[in-house]
C-alpha angles and dihedrals in degrees: 000000000000117000090242090058091050091050090054092050096044099044090055088068123089093258133121099222148357123248106223130220118222090210098063102131094230091056090075085079104072092201087070094062096079091037092058093042091054092047092052093046091049086060090056094253136107138214106238101170143024123216113219135164113210116179105218100164101074111126092225109088092206089057091051091047089055091050089052088052090051091048091052089052089053089050088056088049091052091052092048091051091052093248130145103199131059121184124231130184133198098238138243124330097237115193094234093052120103120216092246094049094048095050091045094049094046096045094047092048095049091046089051089059098045100081089051091050093045092053088058098043093249125141117212112222122202113209126208087235135185108204137322114241092244100044125103094208134043124258113294091223094043093118117078097236093052094044093049092047092052092047091049092055095057115069112170133128089236095055130082146138129278102206120210111180096194094060092062090064089057089057089054091249140119112263091207092054090052092047093052090053095052105021093112088059097046113113100159135019140206110220105209141143129207137199134176119244089209141346126018139298088259089058089051094051090052089058097051104085115081096002115120110224128357121334109260096239092061120094135178108232139199110286112257093023100078139062100298126102102216094181090059092043095050093043090056093046093047089050092060094045099256113170102157136119121302108203120201119231106192143088099101089133096044145282096298090061090048091051090055091051090050090050092050093053093043088058097040102045098061090058088068100025104035090175089066114079 
């Protein structure tokens, strides 16, 4: 599918903006950045955030330096698209990596990008992620203790958390417990729901190491139909004054499913943010 086709499909939904993916093939041509921004804005929408997957935990400093360079390029892309938020990750949980090394490498790399982001009015958002499609290993900061430790080490006005409740289940943890620990740092959110095609979460976790991409038993599901308690999630976020973007992660099974997820959130959000219609 061409990006222009995706824009036409997505902007027909009752949404306010489109989260962008840095890996869209046509984004390698920088001249397309302004073209796509204009096309989205002509549809009455905006591009608030860019989804990127830097790998900051490699033991080779030259590798990490190159990832920093890539992240800065994505920050430039975010600015050109008119966005305000650019996702970062910690990196892969490599077997040879100690906890101390991984946290140090990730924190230093993110901090190296923050002045560049700040100059352009961009906020870097760290997601409690599961696993990038192209990674061999799961997210280094997948576990709550590691994620919270990393977040606590980075204090900058242009840094915050992108909270994804479903990913906590994949770490064998309670998404609400994680949210309560970081809710004051949450500036954006991925609304998602997950279900298992077969087996249990324990079966899924056993499949993570050494498998490129997502384990086959994992599926994104229609929002409001999976494991997440959105009333509890939104109540916690409302309580800490959250008023940021909620980005929908769904549509794996087609546009009709995605429309239902949009409808669910359109009905649910005004209960906690009445000012938002």
